[in-house]
C-alpha positions as CSV (number, residue, x, y, z in Angstrom):
1,A,154.3,-68.8,-16.0
2,G,157.2,-70.6,-17.5
3,A,158.8,-67.7,-19.3
4,D,162.1,-66.1,-18.1
5,P,162.2,-62.6,-19.6
6,D,165.3,-61.5,-17.6
7,G,167.3,-64.7,-18.4
8,D,168.2,-65.5,-14.8
9,R,167.0,-69.1,-15.0
10,A,164.1,-68.4,-12.6
11,N,160.7,-68.6,-14.4
12,N,157.9,-66.1,-13.8
13,E,156.1,-68.5,-11.5
14,L,159.1,-68.9,-9.2
15,E,159.8,-65.1,-9.3
16,Y,156.1,-64.5,-8.2
17,L,156.3,-67.0,-5.4
18,T,159.6,-65.6,-4.0
19,G,158.8,-62.0,-4.5
20,T,161.6,-61.2,-7.0
21,D,161.4,-59.0,-10.1
22,P,160.9,-61.1,-13.3
23,L,162.4,-58.3,-15.4
24,N,165.6,-57.8,-13.4
25,A,168.3,-60.5,-13.4
26,A,169.9,-58.8,-10.3
27,S,166.7,-59.5,-8.3
28,Y,167.1,-63.1,-7.2
29,W,166.2,-65.4,-4.3
30,S,168.6,-67.8,-2.7
31,I,169.3,-69.8,0.4
32,S,172.4,-69.9,2.5
33,A,173.9,-72.4,4.9
34,Q,176.4,-71.8,7.8
35,N,178.1,-74.1,10.3
36,K,176.8,-73.6,13.8
37,G,179.0,-75.9,15.9
38,R,178.0,-79.4,15.0
39,S,174.9,-78.3,13.1
40,I,174.1,-76.4,9.9
41,E,171.8,-73.4,9.9
42,V,170.0,-72.8,6.6
43,T,168.3,-69.5,6.0
44,W,166.3,-67.9,3.2
45,P,164.1,-64.9,2.6
46,Q,160.5,-65.9,3.3
47,T,157.9,-64.0,1.3
48,A,154.6,-63.1,3.0
49,N,151.7,-65.4,2.3
50,R,153.8,-68.2,0.9
51,G,154.8,-71.5,2.6
52,F,158.4,-72.7,2.7
53,E,159.8,-76.1,3.6
54,L,163.5,-77.0,3.8
55,Q,164.4,-80.3,2.1
56,R,167.6,-82.4,2.2
57,R,169.2,-85.3,0.4
58,Q,172.7,-86.9,0.7
59,A,173.6,-87.0,-3.0
60,L,172.7,-85.0,-6.0
61,S,172.9,-88.0,-8.3
62,G,171.1,-91.3,-7.9
63,T,167.6,-92.2,-7.0
64,Q,167.4,-90.8,-3.4
65,E,164.3,-88.5,-3.0
66,W,164.4,-85.1,-1.5
67,S,162.7,-85.2,1.9
68,A,161.5,-82.5,4.3
69,L,163.9,-82.0,7.1
70,D,162.4,-83.2,10.4
71,A,163.4,-80.1,12.5
72,A,161.7,-77.5,14.6
73,G,160.4,-74.6,12.5
74,N,160.3,-76.5,9.3
75,E,156.6,-76.9,9.0
76,P,155.1,-75.0,6.0
77,F,154.2,-71.7,7.6
78,F,152.4,-68.9,5.8
79,S,153.6,-65.7,7.5
80,S,151.6,-62.5,7.1
81,T,154.8,-60.5,6.7
82,N,158.2,-61.0,5.0
83,R,160.7,-62.6,7.3
84,T,163.8,-64.8,7.3
85,G,163.2,-68.5,7.4
86,R,165.7,-70.3,9.6
87,V,166.1,-74.0,10.3
88,L,168.9,-75.8,12.2
89,D,169.9,-79.2,10.9
90,G,171.6,-81.2,13.7
91,A,172.1,-84.4,11.7
92,T,175.2,-83.4,9.8
93,N,177.1,-86.7,10.0
94,A,177.0,-87.0,6.3
95,E,177.3,-84.7,3.3
96,S,174.0,-83.0,2.7
97,Y,172.4,-80.9,0.0
98,Y,169.5,-78.5,0.7
99,R,166.7,-76.9,-1.3
100,V,163.6,-75.0,-0.2
101,R,160.2,-75.8,-1.5
102,V,157.8,-72.9,-2.0
103,F,154.1,-73.3,-1.6
104,A,151.6,-71.0,-3.4
105,P,149.1,-69.0,-1.3
């Protein structure tokens, strides 16, 4: 589970959860963020039968914990098909960093 045979810094467990090929470094999973007026829209490929939750924090250093974004559509949802996860963060009055937590089936 912890091996990374293609050297892309994503271990086999993460590649399994996100539906990428653990033997192909060009097969990777990522999130993206875009300005939408005064909000930020974060999107990611959501693999079938996995749960996904957007998390945020204000600084990468320090002791602040990552916390689930309190926004519509950010409840862990196990879709029966692949789809695009999409959450709108309206609280953009401060610098924010995002990550997506993936839950096993």
